[in-house]
C-alpha positions in Angstrom: -25.2 65.3 -77.9 -27.9 64.1 -80.8 -28.6 66.1 -84.3 -30.8 65.2 -87.1 -30.3 66.7 -90.9 -31.6 65.8 -94.4 -30.0 66.6 -97.2 -32.0 67.8 -100.3 -30.2 66.9 -103.5 -29.1 70.9 -104.2 -29.0 72.1 -100.4 -26.8 71.9 -97.4 -27.9 71.5 -94.3 -28.0 74.7 -92.2 -25.0 75.1 -89.9 -26.0 75.6 -85.9 -23.3 76.6 -83.3 -24.2 73.0 -81.3 -23.7 71.2 -84.6 -19.9 71.9 -84.6 -18.3 68.6 -84.1 -14.3 67.0 -84.2 -13.4 63.5 -83.0 -12.9 60.2 -84.1 -15.5 58.2 -86.2 -16.7 55.7 -83.7 -19.7 54.5 -85.6 -21.6 54.2 -89.2 -25.2 52.7 -89.6 -27.5 52.8 -92.7 -31.0 51.9 -93.1 -33.6 52.0 -95.7 -31.8 50.3 -98.7 -33.2 47.3 -100.1 -30.4 47.0 -103.0 -27.4 47.6 -100.7 -25.8 46.4 -97.7 -24.6 49.0 -95.1 -21.2 48.4 -95.7 -21.2 49.2 -99.3 -23.2 52.4 -98.8 -20.6 53.3 -95.6 -18.1 52.6 -98.6 -19.1 55.1 -100.8 -19.9 57.8 -98.4 -16.3 58.0 -97.9 -16.3 58.0 -94.3 -13.7 55.3 -93.0 -14.2 54.2 -88.6 -11.8 55.5 -86.0 -11.2 59.0 -88.6 -11.1 62.3 -87.1 -14.3 64.0 -88.5 -15.6 67.1 -88.2 -19.4 68.6 -88.7 -18.7 69.2 -93.2 -17.0 65.9 -93.2 -20.7 64.5 -92.5 -22.3 66.8 -94.4 -19.9 65.9 -97.2 -20.2 62.1 -97.0 -24.4 63.0 -97.2 -23.7 64.8 -100.3 -21.7 62.2 -101.5 -25.0 59.8 -101.3 -27.1 61.9 -102.9 -25.1 63.6 -105.7 -24.5 59.5 -106.9 -28.1 59.4 -108.2 -28.7 55.8 -106.3 -30.8 57.6 -103.5 -34.1 59.2 -103.8 -33.5 60.8 -100.0 -30.8 60.9 -97.4 -30.8 61.6 -94.1 -28.7 61.7 -91.2 -28.3 62.1 -87.6 -25.2 62.0 -85.3 -24.5 61.7 -81.8 -21.0 62.4 -79.8 -19.9 61.2 -76.8 -16.5 60.2 -74.8 -15.7 57.4 -77.9 -16.3 59.6 -80.4 -19.0 60.5 -82.9 -21.1 58.3 -84.6 -23.7 58.7 -87.5 -26.8 57.3 -88.8 -28.1 57.3 -92.3 -31.4 56.9 -93.7 -31.7 56.7 -97.3 -34.1 55.9 -99.9 -33.6 54.1 -103.1 -33.6 55.7 -106.0 -34.5 54.5 -109.9 -32.2 52.6 -111.8 -32.1 51.3 -115.3 -29.6 48.7 -116.6 -26.1 49.6 -117.8 -25.7 48.3 -121.6 -22.4 48.3 -122.7 -22.5 48.9 -126.6 -18.7 48.4 -128.4 -16.4 47.0 -125.1 -15.6 43.4 -127.5 -12.6 42.6 -125.6 -14.3 42.2 -122.6 -17.6 39.6 -122.1 -20.2 40.6 -119.9 -18.9 38.7 -116.8 -15.6 40.6 -116.9 -17.2 43.7 -117.4 -19.6 43.4 -114.7 -16.9 41.6 -112.2 -14.3 44.8 -112.8 -17.1 47.1 -112.2 -18.0 46.1 -109.1 -14.6 45.9 -107.4 -14.3 49.6 -108.9 -17.6 51.1 -107.7 -18.9 50.3 -104.9 -22.9 51.2 -105.4 -22.6 49.3 -109.0 -25.0 45.9 -109.2 -25.9 46.0 -112.7 -27.8 49.6 -112.9 -27.0 52.7 -112.1 -29.0 56.0 -112.3 -30.3 58.2 -115.3 -28.1 60.7 -113.8 -25.6 61.1 -111.5 -21.7 60.8 -110.1 -22.4 57.1 -110.4 -23.0 57.1 -113.9 -19.6 59.2 -114.0 -18.0 56.6 -111.5 -18.8 53.6 -113.9 -17.7 55.7 -117.3 -14.4 56.6 -115.2 -13.9 52.6 -114.4 -14.3 51.3 -118.0 -11.7 54.1 -118.9 -9.1 52.7 -116.4 -10.1 49.3 -117.9 -9.5 50.3 -121.6 -6.2 52.2 -120.4 -4.7 48.9 -119.3 -5.6 47.0 -122.6 -3.9 50.3 -124.7 -7.2 50.7 -125.7 -7.3 54.8 -126.4 -10.6 56.7 -126.8 -13.2 58.3 -124.1 -15.9 56.8 -122.6 -19.7 58.1 -123.1 -23.1 57.6 -121.9 -26.6 58.1 -122.5 -30.0 56.8 -122.0 -31.5 55.5 -125.0 -34.6 52.9 -125.4 -33.5 49.0 -125.1 -32.9 47.3 -128.5 -35.8 44.5 -127.7 -38.0 46.5 -125.3 -39.7 49.3 -124.6 -37.6 49.8 -121.5 -34.6 52.6 -120.9 -30.6 51.5 -120.4 -28.0 53.6 -119.6 -25.7 52.8 -122.8 -21.9 52.9 -121.8 -19.9 53.4 -125.3 -16.5 53.9 -126.8 -16.5 57.0 -128.4 -14.8 56.8 -131.8 -14.1 53.1 -132.0 -14.0 51.8 -135.4 -13.3 48.3 -135.2 -15.1 46.7 -138.1 -17.4 43.6 -137.8 -15.7 40.9 -140.2 -18.6 38.1 -140.1 -21.8 36.9 -138.2 -22.4 33.5 -137.0 -24.9 31.9 -135.6 -24.8 28.5 -133.3 -28.2 27.3 -134.6 -28.7 25.8 -138.2 -32.0 27.4 -138.2 -30.7 30.8 -138.2 -27.0 30.7 -139.5 -28.8 29.3 -143.0 -31.6 31.1 -143.4 -31.5 32.8 -146.7 -33.3 36.2 -145.2 -31.0 36.1 -142.2 -28.2 36.6 -144.4 -29.3 39.2 -146.8 -29.6 41.0 -143.6 -26.3 40.7 -142.5 -25.1 43.8 -144.6 -26.5 46.2 -141.5 -24.0 44.8 -139.2 -20.8 43.6 -141.7 -18.8 46.0 -142.5 -19.7 48.2 -140.1 -18.3 49.4 -136.6 -19.2 46.6 -134.1 -22.1 47.7 -132.1 -23.5 45.1 -129.7 -27.0 47.9 -129.7 -26.7 47.1 -133.6 -26.8 43.4 -133.1 -28.7 42.7 -130.5 -31.1 44.7 -132.6 -30.7 43.1 -135.3 -31.3 39.7 -133.6 -34.7 41.1 -132.1 -36.1 42.4 -135.5 -34.4 39.9 -137.5 -33.8 36.3 -136.0 -36.1 36.4 -133.3 -39.5 36.3 -135.3 -38.1 33.8 -137.5 -38.1 31.3 -134.2 -41.0 32.4 -133.2 -43.0 31.6 -136.4 -41.3 28.0 -136.3 -43.2 28.0 -132.8 -39.2 27.6 -131.2 -41.6 29.9 -128.5 -39.1 29.5 -126.0 -36.0 30.2 -127.8 -33.0 31.6 -125.9 -30.5 33.6 -127.4 -27.5 34.1 -126.1 -24.8 37.7 -125.4 -23.4 38.0 -128.5 -19.3 36.7 -128.6 -16.9 39.0 -130.3 -13.6 37.2 -131.6 -10.5 38.7 -132.8 -9.3 38.1 -136.1 -6.0 40.0 -137.6 -2.2 39.1 -136.4 -2.8 37.7 -132.6 0.6 39.4 -131.4 -0.7 43.0 -132.1 -1.8 44.5 -129.3 -4.9 45.6 -131.4 -6.3 43.7 -134.1 -7.8 44.8 -136.9 -11.6 43.5 -137.0 -14.1 40.9 -135.1 -16.2 38.1 -135.9 -19.5 37.9 -133.8 -21.2 34.7 -132.7 -24.9 34.7 -131.7 -25.7 31.3 -129.0 -28.9 30.2 -129.7 -30.8 27.2 -127.8 -33.7 26.7 -130.2 -35.6 24.7 -127.8 -38.6 22.1 -128.8 -41.6 23.5 -131.6 -44.5 24.1 -129.5 -47.8 22.9 -130.8 -51.4 24.6 -130.9 -53.9 23.5 -128.1 -56.6 25.9 -128.8 -57.5 28.7 -126.5 -60.2 29.6 -124.0 -62.1 33.2 -123.9 -63.6 34.8 -121.5 -65.6 37.9 -121.0 -66.7 38.2 -124.5 -70.3 38.6 -125.2 -70.3 40.6 -128.7 -68.6 38.4 -130.3 -68.6 34.5 -130.0 -65.8 32.7 -129.1 -66.6 30.4 -132.5 -65.8 33.6 -134.1 -62.6 34.3 -132.5 -61.3 31.0 -132.8 -61.4 31.1 -136.5 -59.9 34.8 -136.2 -56.8 33.2 -135.0 -55.6 31.0 -138.0 -54.4 28.3 -136.2 -56.1 25.0 -136.0 -55.2 21.8 -133.2 -51.8 20.4 -133.3 -50.5 23.0 -136.0 -46.8 24.9 -135.1 -47.9 27.3 -132.6 -47.0 30.3 -134.7 -46.3 33.2 -132.5 -46.0 35.8 -134.9 -49.5 34.7 -136.2 -50.8 34.6 -132.7 -49.1 38.4 -131.9 -51.3 39.7 -135.0 -54.2 37.5 -133.3 -54.3 39.4 -130.5 -54.4 43.3 -132.7 -57.3 41.6 -134.9 -59.5 40.6 -132.0 -59.1 44.2 -130.4 -59.4 45.6 -134.1 -62.8 43.4 -134.2 -64.3 44.4 -131.0 -63.5 48.5 -132.1 -65.2 47.8 -134.9 -68.6 46.6 -133.0 -67.9 50.0 -130.9 -66.1 48.6 -127.9 -63.2 50.8 -128.6 -62.2 50.1 -124.5 -62.2 46.4 -125.5 -59.4 45.3 -123.3 -58.2 42.0 -124.4 -55.5 39.9 -122.2 -54.2 37.3 -123.8 -51.6 34.4 -122.2 -49.8 30.9 -123.0 -49.8 28.1 -121.3 -47.0 25.4 -121.7 -46.9 21.9 -121.6 -43.3 20.6 -121.8 -43.3 17.2 -121.6 -45.7 16.9 -124.3 -44.6 20.6 -126.5 -47.9 21.9 -126.7 -49.3 25.8 -126.1 -52.6 26.2 -125.2 -54.3 30.1 -125.1 -56.3 32.1 -122.6 -57.9 35.6 -123.3 -59.3 37.1 -120.9 -61.3 40.1 -122.7 -63.5 43.3 -120.9 -65.5 44.5 -123.5 -66.0 48.3 -122.0 -69.1 50.7 -123.2 -70.4 50.4 -126.7 -70.0 53.3 -128.0 -72.4 55.6 -130.6 -71.7 58.1 -133.3 -72.2 61.3 -131.4 -70.9 64.8 -133.2 -69.0 64.7 -136.4 -66.8 68.3 -134.9 -64.6 69.8 -138.6 -62.4 72.1 -138.8 -60.1 74.0 -140.8 -62.7 73.5 -144.7 -64.5 75.8 -146.6 -68.0 75.8 -146.9 -68.1 73.6 -149.6 -65.0 71.3 -148.2 -67.3 70.6 -145.0 -70.5 69.9 -147.1 -68.4 67.5 -148.9 -66.9 65.6 -145.9 -70.4 65.5 -144.6 -72.2 64.2 -147.3 -69.2 61.4 -147.5 -69.2 60.6 -143.4 -71.2 57.1 -143.3 -71.9 56.6 -139.8 -75.2 58.4 -138.5 -75.9 59.7 -135.5 -76.8 57.3 -133.0 -75.1 54.2 -134.9 -72.5 52.4 -133.7 -69.2 53.5 -134.1 -67.0 51.4 -135.9 -62.8 52.7 -135.3 -61.7 50.7 -138.8 -64.6 53.3 -141.1 -62.9 56.0 -139.1 -59.1 55.3 -139.7 -60.1 54.3 -143.3 -61.8 57.7 -143.6 -59.0 59.7 -142.3 -56.4 58.1 -144.4 -58.3 58.2 -147.5 -61.8 58.3 -147.2 -61.6 62.3 -146.6 -59.2 62.6 -149.6 -61.5 61.1 -152.0 -64.6 63.1 -150.9 -63.5 66.2 -152.6 -63.5 64.1 -156.0 -61.8 66.1 -158.8 -61.8 69.0 -157.0 -57.7 70.0 -155.6 -57.3 69.1 -151.8 -55.4 71.9 -150.4 -54.5 70.2 -146.8 -50.9 68.1 -145.9 -53.1 66.2 -143.3 -55.5 65.5 -141.0 -55.4 66.0 -137.2 -58.1 63.6 -135.5 -59.1 62.8 -132.5 -62.1 60.6 -130.7 -63.5 62.1 -127.8 -65.6 59.0 -125.7 -68.0 59.9 -123.2 -68.6 56.3 -121.4 -71.3 57.5 -119.7 -73.1 58.0 -122.1 -71.9 55.5 -124.5 -71.4 58.7 -127.3 -68.0 59.4 -129.6 -67.7 62.7 -131.2 -65.3 62.4 -134.2 -62.8 65.6 -134.5 -61.0 66.3 -137.4 -59.2 69.5 -138.2 -57.7 69.7 -141.8 -54.5 70.9 -141.7 
C-alpha cells in the first residue's frame, strides 16, 4: 500500500481508514534538502530503523521537522509490505540566518559550534527566525553553562548584525554582569590610537557583550584601517581572558583581546568610468579627491561614491545608479576603481503641491521656491529647501509647523517630477 501526505505547519494529515498501519520501520529516505544530509534529517525526525511505528508516529515525525522551522515544506509518503513500513520525506529548505552568541566568554566560537553540532542535529551555524530548532540551541547552551556551574537562562532574539544590514539570531545569557576590565588590539595602529582608547569607555566597566564589542570594532576600529588604506584588514573574533583568582570557578572580570592583521597599505591607481554622459570623467575624477600613488583611503572613497550620486541628482538624474568596484593588484599593493553608471532619465520640475498651509503661508512658499516649471530638477536644492528654506520663507512671521513631510512623485515616461510638501 502506498500513501502520500502533505504537512502544512499547523495542520495534520486527515485520517483515512486505509492509513492505519503498524509494523517495523524498514526504511527512511529523504529528498529535497541542500543543507542537510538524509541521515541528519532522519535523526531530527526522531524515527529509528527497526522501531514499531503507527500512522501517528509518521505524522509526528513530519510535524517535528516542520515545527523545527528549518523547512519551508515537508511532505511524506509511506508504503507497507512484508518487510514493514518504508517512509520517504520530501522537504524544502527554509530561510535561515546566522546564529550569534553574545555573552558566553567561557567558550570560544569553535567550542560553541562543535558542542551545538553534536547536541542539535539540524544545527549548522544557521537557524530559523522561529521554531523548535532555536529553542533546541538555547537548551544546548543552557546545558553547557550548567556543566561549568554557570547559572542563568538563555534567551534569543532576531536583530541586525553589528557590521551589516543582515539579520542574526542572537543568543544571550540573561542577566550576566561579568564586566570588561580592559580591551587590547594585537596591531599597534589600533592599540595605540588615542581616539580608539578614549572611546573604550563604551566597553570597559560594562558587562561583556560580543555584540557591543563587534559594534565598537565596526564603528571605531575598522574605519581607522580603511582611512589608512589597509583595505584588506582582517579583524578576528574577540577573545576573552579571565582575570581574578584562577582557583575560583567563576572569576570576576574579563580582558578582551581583538586580533588584527592589517595587511598592506594600498596605493591609489586611478579610476575608469563608464556610462556617464552628463558629467565628464575628468570632473568625476576631480570629485574623488585622490591622486595617483596616494594611500587609497576607503573612507574618502565611500564618501566619493555618495558625492557622485548627489552630483547626478543635482542635474535631474534622480534614478542614476552608481556601481563602484575595486580591482586589487596585490603584487604592487595598488588598487584601481571601476565605476559603472546608468544615468536614467533627466527629470524636470512639474507641479509644486502644498498642503497644511494658510493662504498667506502657501503664497510665501511658492514665492520662495526657485525651480521653475520645466526646469531641470535639482534634488540638493529640494533637500535644502525642506530642511531650512521653507522656514526662512516665513521671515519674521511665526512658523507654526513642527515638520514638513515631503515626497517626490516621479514619472519616468514624461521626465517630470512633482514636489509634494505637507506642513504638519
